[in-house]
C-alpha positions in Angstrom: -101.5 -153.6 74.6 -101.3 -151.4 77.8 -101.1 -152.8 81.3 -104.6 -151.5 81.9 -105.9 -153.7 79.1 -104.4 -156.9 80.6 -105.4 -156.4 84.2 -108.3 -154.5 85.9 -107.5 -150.9 87.0 -107.0 -150.3 90.7 -109.2 -147.6 92.3 -106.7 -144.8 93.3 -106.1 -144.6 97.0 -103.4 -144.6 99.6 -102.9 -148.3 99.3 -103.0 -148.7 95.5 -101.1 -145.8 94.2 -97.6 -147.3 94.6 -98.7 -150.0 92.0 -99.2 -147.4 89.3 -97.7 -148.2 85.9 -94.0 -147.2 85.7 -93.5 -143.7 84.4 -96.3 -142.3 86.6 -94.8 -139.8 89.0 -95.7 -140.5 92.6 -95.5 -138.4 95.9 -91.9 -138.2 96.9 -92.7 -138.2 100.6 -94.4 -140.2 103.3 -98.0 -139.0 103.4 -98.4 -140.3 106.9 -95.8 -137.8 108.1 -97.4 -134.8 106.4 -98.8 -132.0 108.7 -101.5 -129.7 107.6 -100.2 -126.1 107.3 -102.5 -124.8 104.5 -106.2 -124.3 104.5 -107.6 -123.7 101.0 -111.1 -122.4 100.1 -112.4 -123.5 96.7 -110.7 -126.8 95.8 -111.8 -126.8 92.2 -109.9 -127.9 89.1 -107.5 -124.9 89.0 -106.4 -125.3 92.7 -105.7 -129.0 92.2 -103.8 -128.3 89.0 -101.9 -125.4 90.4 -101.4 -124.6 94.1 -101.8 -128.2 95.2 -99.1 -129.1 92.6 -96.6 -126.7 94.1 -97.3 -127.8 97.6 -96.9 -131.4 96.5 -93.4 -130.6 95.4 -92.7 -128.7 98.6 -93.7 -131.7 100.7 -90.7 -133.6 99.4 -88.6 -131.1 101.2 -90.8 -130.0 104.1 -93.7 -132.1 105.5 -95.4 -129.1 107.2 -97.4 -128.0 104.2 -100.2 -130.4 103.6 -103.6 -129.0 102.6 -107.0 -129.0 104.2 -109.3 -128.4 101.2 -112.5 -126.6 102.2 -115.5 -126.3 99.9 -117.9 -123.5 100.8 -120.9 -125.0 99.0 -120.7 -128.2 97.0 -119.6 -131.6 98.4 -118.6 -132.8 94.9 -114.8 -132.7 95.4 -115.0 -134.3 98.8 -117.3 -137.1 97.6 -115.0 -137.9 94.7 -111.7 -137.8 96.5 -112.5 -139.0 99.9 -112.6 -142.7 98.8 -109.2 -141.9 97.2 -107.7 -140.6 100.4 -107.4 -137.2 98.7 -105.2 -138.5 95.9 -105.8 -137.7 92.3 -103.8 -137.7 89.0 -102.6 -134.6 87.3 -102.1 -134.9 83.5 -99.6 -132.3 82.3 -100.5 -131.8 78.6 -97.6 -131.3 76.2 -96.1 -132.8 73.1 -95.3 -135.7 75.6 -98.0 -135.8 78.3 -96.9 -136.8 81.8 -99.0 -138.1 84.7 -98.4 -137.4 88.4 -100.3 -138.5 91.5 -100.8 -135.5 93.7 -100.9 -136.2 97.4 -100.8 -132.8 99.0 -104.5 -132.7 100.0 -104.7 -134.4 103.3 -108.1 -133.4 104.5 -111.4 -132.4 102.8 -114.2 -130.4 104.5 -117.5 -129.1 103.3 -118.0 -125.9 105.3 -121.9 -126.0 105.5 -121.7 -129.6 106.8 -119.0 -129.2 109.4 -118.2 -125.5 110.4 -116.5 -126.5 113.7 -113.9 -128.5 111.9 -113.2 -125.7 109.5 -112.9 -123.2 112.4 -110.6 -125.7 114.3 -108.3 -126.0 111.3 -108.2 -122.2 110.8 -107.4 -121.7 114.5 -104.7 -124.4 114.6 -101.2 -123.2 115.5 -99.9 -125.3 112.6 -102.0 -123.4 110.0 -99.8 -120.6 108.6 -101.3 -120.1 105.1 -104.9 -119.7 103.9 -105.3 -119.8 100.1 -108.4 -119.1 98.0 -109.6 -119.9 94.5 -113.2 -118.8 94.8 -113.7 -116.9 91.5 -114.0 -113.1 91.3 -117.6 -113.3 92.6 -116.5 -115.2 95.7 -114.7 -112.2 97.1 -118.1 -110.5 97.5 -116.8 -107.1 96.4 -118.9 -104.2 95.2 -118.6 -102.5 91.8 -116.3 -100.0 93.5 -114.0 -102.7 94.8 -114.9 -102.7 98.5 -116.9 -105.1 100.6 -120.3 -105.6 99.1 -122.5 -105.1 102.2 -125.6 -105.8 100.1 -124.5 -109.3 99.1 -126.9 -111.8 100.7 -124.0 -113.8 102.2 -122.4 -110.7 103.7 -125.7 -109.6 105.1 -126.1 -113.0 106.7 -122.5 -113.2 108.0 -122.5 -109.7 109.6 -125.7 -110.7 111.4 -124.2 -114.2 112.3 -120.4 -113.8 112.3 -119.9 -117.1 114.1 -121.9 -118.9 111.4 -120.4 -117.5 108.1 -121.3 -118.5 104.6 -118.8 -116.4 102.6 -115.1 -116.7 102.1 -114.6 -113.3 103.8 -116.7 -114.4 106.8 -114.7 -117.6 107.3 -111.4 -115.8 107.0 -112.5 -113.2 109.6 -113.9 -115.8 112.0 -110.6 -117.8 111.7 -108.6 -114.7 112.4 -110.8 -113.7 115.3 -110.2 -117.1 117.0 -106.5 -116.7 116.5 -106.6 -113.2 117.9 -108.5 -114.4 121.0 -106.0 -117.3 121.5 -103.0 -115.0 121.2 -101.8 -116.7 118.0 -100.2 -114.9 115.0 -102.5 -114.4 112.0 -102.2 -116.7 109.1 -101.2 -115.2 105.7 -104.1 -115.0 103.3 -103.2 -115.7 99.7 -105.8 -115.0 97.1 -105.2 -117.0 93.9 -107.8 -115.7 91.5 -106.7 -113.3 88.8 -108.3 -110.2 90.1 -106.2 -107.0 89.9 -104.6 -106.2 93.3 -106.3 -109.3 94.7 -104.6 -109.4 98.0 -105.0 -105.8 98.7 -108.7 -105.8 97.8 -109.3 -108.9 99.9 -107.6 -107.4 102.9 -109.7 -104.2 102.6 -112.8 -106.4 102.5 -111.7 -108.5 105.5 -110.8 -105.4 107.5 -114.1 -103.7 106.6 -116.0 -106.8 107.7 -114.0 -107.2 110.9 -114.6 -103.5 111.8 -118.4 -104.1 111.7 -118.1 -106.7 114.5 -114.9 -105.9 116.5 -112.9 -102.7 116.0 -109.9 -104.1 117.9 -109.8 -107.2 115.7 -109.9 -105.0 112.6 -106.9 -103.0 113.8 -105.0 -106.2 114.6 -105.7 -107.6 111.1 -104.8 -104.4 109.4 -101.5 -104.2 111.3 -100.4 -107.9 111.5 -102.0 -109.9 108.7 -100.3 -110.4 105.3 -102.4 -110.4 102.2 -99.9 -110.6 99.2 -101.0 -109.8 95.7 -100.6 -112.7 93.3 -100.8 -113.7 89.7 -101.6 -117.3 88.5 -101.5 -118.8 85.1 -102.0 -122.2 83.5 -104.7 -123.4 81.1 -106.8 -126.1 82.9 -109.3 -127.8 80.6 -112.3 -129.4 82.2 -112.2 -133.0 83.3 -114.2 -135.4 81.1 -114.6 -139.1 80.5 -111.9 -139.0 77.8 -109.4 -137.8 80.4 -110.6 -140.4 82.9 -110.0 -143.2 80.3 -106.6 -141.7 79.3 -105.5 -141.5 83.0 -106.6 -145.1 83.6 -104.8 -146.4 80.5 -101.6 -144.5 81.3 -101.4 -145.1 85.1 -103.4 -148.3 85.7 -105.4 -146.3 88.3 -109.1 -145.5 88.3 -109.5 -141.9 89.3 -113.0 -140.4 89.8 -111.7 -136.9 89.3 -108.4 -136.5 87.6 -107.2 -133.0 86.5 -105.5 -131.8 83.3 -103.6 -128.7 82.5 -100.9 -127.4 80.1 -97.3 -128.1 81.1 -96.7 -124.4 81.6 -97.6 -123.1 85.0 -96.8 -119.8 86.8 -97.5 -118.5 90.3 -96.3 -115.0 91.2 -96.6 -113.9 94.8 -95.8 -110.5 96.4 -92.8 -111.0 98.6 -94.4 -110.0 101.9 -95.1 -113.4 103.4 -94.1 -113.8 107.1 -90.9 -115.5 108.1 -92.6 -118.8 109.0 -94.2 -119.1 105.5 -93.4 -122.0 103.2 -90.3 -121.8 101.0 -92.4 -121.4 97.8 -89.5 -120.1 95.8 -87.7 -123.5 96.1 -90.5 -125.1 94.0 -90.6 -122.4 91.3 -93.0 -119.8 92.7 -91.8 -116.3 91.8 -91.6 -113.9 94.8 -91.5 -110.3 93.7 -92.1 -106.7 94.8 -93.7 -106.0 91.4 -96.8 -108.2 90.8 -98.3 -105.5 88.7 -95.4 -105.8 86.3 -96.0 -109.5 85.8 -99.8 -108.8 85.4 -99.1 -106.1 82.8 -96.8 -108.4 80.9 -99.3 -111.2 80.9 -102.2 -108.9 79.9 -100.4 -107.5 76.9 -98.2 -110.3 75.7 -100.4 -113.3 76.4 -104.0 -111.9 76.5 -103.4 -109.3 73.8 -102.0 -111.8 71.4 -104.6 -114.3 72.3 -107.3 -111.9 71.2 -105.4 -111.1 68.0 -105.2 -114.8 67.1 -108.9 -115.2 68.0 -110.3 -112.6 65.6 -107.7 -112.9 62.9 -107.7 -116.7 63.2 -111.5 -116.9 62.8 -111.4 -114.7 59.8 -108.9 -117.1 58.2 -111.0 -120.1 59.0 -109.2 -121.5 62.0 -111.0 -123.0 65.1 -108.3 -123.3 67.8 -105.3 -121.4 69.0 -103.1 -124.3 67.9 -104.5 -124.1 64.3 -104.0 -120.3 64.3 -100.4 -120.3 65.5 -99.7 -123.0 63.0 -100.6 -120.5 60.2 -97.3 -118.9 59.1 -99.0 -115.5 58.6 -100.5 -115.4 62.0 -97.4 -116.9 63.7 -95.3 -114.1 62.2 -97.9 -111.5 63.2 -98.0 -112.8 66.8 -94.2 -112.8 67.1 -93.8 -109.3 65.6 -96.5 -107.9 67.8 -94.8 -109.2 70.9 -91.2 -108.3 70.1 -91.6 -105.2 68.0 -94.7 -103.6 69.5 -95.6 -104.8 73.0 -92.2 -105.5 74.7 -91.1 -101.9 74.0 -94.0 -100.7 76.1 -93.1 -102.9 79.1 -90.6 -102.6 81.9 -89.5 -106.0 83.0 -90.0 -106.8 86.7 -87.1 -108.5 88.5 -87.1 -112.1 87.6 -88.9 -111.9 84.2 -87.0 -111.9 80.9 -89.6 -110.5 78.5 -88.2 -112.1 75.3 -88.0 -115.5 77.0 -91.5 -115.0 78.3 -92.8 -114.2 74.8 -91.1 -117.4 73.5 -92.7 -119.4 76.2 -96.1 -118.0 75.3 -95.6 -118.9 71.6 -94.6 -122.4 72.8 -97.8 -122.6 74.8 -99.9 -121.6 71.8 -98.2 -124.5 69.8 -99.2 -127.1 72.4 -101.1 -129.7 70.3 -102.7 -131.1 73.4 -104.6 -127.9 74.4 -107.8 -127.4 72.4 -108.4 -123.7 73.1 -111.3 -122.5 71.0 -110.8 -119.1 69.3 -114.6 -118.5 69.5 -114.3 -118.7 73.3 -111.4 -116.2 73.4 -113.4 -113.9 71.1 -116.1 -113.5 73.7 -116.5 -110.1 75.4 -114.2 -108.2 73.0 -115.6 -104.8 73.9 -114.5 -105.4 77.5 -111.2 -107.1 76.8 -109.7 -105.1 74.0 -109.4 -101.8 75.9 -107.1 -103.5 78.4 -105.4 -106.0 76.1 -104.6 -103.8 73.1 -105.6 -100.2 73.5 -103.1 -99.5 76.4 -100.2 -100.7 74.3 -101.5 -98.9 71.2 -102.0 -95.6 73.0 -98.5 -95.7 74.5 -97.0 -96.6 71.1 -98.8 -93.8 69.5 -97.6 -91.3 72.1 -94.0 -92.5 71.6 -94.3 -91.8 67.9 -93.9 -95.4 66.8 -95.9 -97.2 64.1 -99.3 -98.6 65.3 -99.9 -100.5 62.0 -99.7 -104.0 63.5 -101.5 -103.0 66.7 -104.5 -101.7 64.6 -104.9 -105.2 63.1 -106.6 -106.9 66.1 -109.0 -104.0 66.4 -109.9 -104.2 62.7 -110.2 -108.0 63.0 -112.6 -107.6 65.8 -114.7 -105.3 63.7 -114.7 -107.7 60.8 -115.5 -110.6 63.2 -118.5 -108.7 64.6 -119.8 -107.9 61.1 -119.4 -111.5 60.1 -121.3 -112.8 63.1 -124.1 -110.2 62.7 -124.6 -110.9 59.0 -124.7 -114.7 59.5 -127.1 -114.4 62.4 -124.7 -115.9 64.9 -124.9 -114.7 68.5 -122.3 -112.2 69.6 -121.3 -113.0 73.2 -120.6 -109.5 74.6 -122.2 -107.1 77.1 -122.7 -104.8 74.1 -124.2 -107.4 71.9 -127.2 -105.4 70.9 -125.2 -102.4 69.8 -122.6 -104.6 68.1 -125.2 -106.6 66.3 -126.7 -103.3 64.9 -123.3 -102.0 63.8 -122.3 -105.3 62.3 -125.6 -105.7 60.5 -125.2 -102.3 59.0 -121.6 -102.7 57.9 -121.2 -102.2 54.1 -117.5 -103.1 53.8 -116.6 -99.5 53.3 -113.7 -98.9 55.7 -114.4 -95.3 56.5 -118.1 -95.8 57.3 -117.8 -99.1 59.1 -114.8 -98.1 61.3 -116.5 -94.8 62.2 -119.5 -96.7 63.5 -117.4 -98.9 65.8 -115.2 -96.0 67.0 -118.4 -94.2 68.1 -118.6 -96.8 70.9 -117.1 -94.5 73.6 -117.3 -97.2 76.2 -114.7 -99.1 74.1 -112.7 -96.3 72.4 -111.8 -93.1 74.3 -113.2 -90.2 72.3 -109.8 -88.5 72.0 -108.3 -91.7 70.5 -111.3 -92.2 68.2 -110.7 -88.7 66.8 -106.9 -89.2 66.3 -106.3 -89.1 62.6 -103.2 -91.4 62.8 -105.2 -94.0 64.8 -108.3 -93.8 62.5 -106.1 -94.1 59.4 -104.3 -97.2 60.8 -107.5 -99.0 61.7 -109.1 -98.2 58.3 -106.1 -99.5 56.5 -106.1 -102.7 58.5 -109.8 -103.1 57.9 -109.2 -103.0 54.2 -106.4 -105.5 54.4 -108.6 -108.0 56.2 -111.4 -107.8 53.6 
């Protein structure tokens, strides 16, 4: 019988958390002495599982890096955590799950309800870092990658720059106030997985600022730091099962606990100013080659994820854990990584590619993470050109075998045909074309593969005509029958 079954749970807050069941990790610092040095836009599950976790560790060494969490729209996080004094439990899912009370969020604001408090925090001399997890859409970028001046929030903010709605608008107004006060700009750290996220956000911010104050735009361009980043950790959604599990394990009732896999990674371009937090001391990787890390993740993690998804579904599996527990698929994943993908990569400083591959395989074997193959299989026409075709093309050009690299492509084709013939929806921007091709598939490798390779938005025409490539895909298609 657990402690939570013998006594009522305590609602998590600043008074109750020290009474958590032994084994629960607690903040290793005096929260009353914590200063706010970070403003974060978008305090959703990933931020609370990821950046807030790193700052929680840092506060044990340096009390200047508490977080003011700002929601741009919904009051949900504030309403759940305010009665808990900003505290919540993070469950780190592994063969042995651990529970940790996170205390780094010291203030919660809802921007539409209290803009002056958000501006005051952005303009405070103690604020040195602004971080964001607002999803790709939240950066209000156009299809070309610049500021989307047709976005309703940007139209509003350019007309009312002192009353912004968008993340870009708030960042600019905060910087304007610091510029007017003679303060140094804060560093702006985008934490959404968008290629060249920091550079693209800086371009959008400067473009916005130029529309309202040319001098401000020049100052931001010259003085402000916008490092590129990469983040990684699977963070399943919170549900009642997690709430019950947290309560049983910690003795604390938490309205909004968070869960994630034990593995976590935060890569930041090493351009932060001298007064920035010592993120490296808590495991953040500072590098001059974020793209190298992104490339490794895209090919080793995402590429093999897609391979397991399509091949795993064809073999009757439902989750990544089930697929990687299949000896045939485990061997395929390992061989793809070590023999095919790693030879196409140049390891950035601080990354051992073989160790990284082993860490990825260990993540796939995590029994606590129920990652559905069907979910990973979505949008294959958009994912495969980046996850697989780049590696395959370079391998082909180097004169090495592409036999294994053809398997995920053939598995995707078989998957599409299976879905089309059973009448199941194909979640993909090209669903109509794929349904037609899949429905018409006869099982003949030459005919079926040719129909898929005719999709020039997926397969570059030159590659689709390459006899070595076509032969390898057809052979794999036959093997998967």
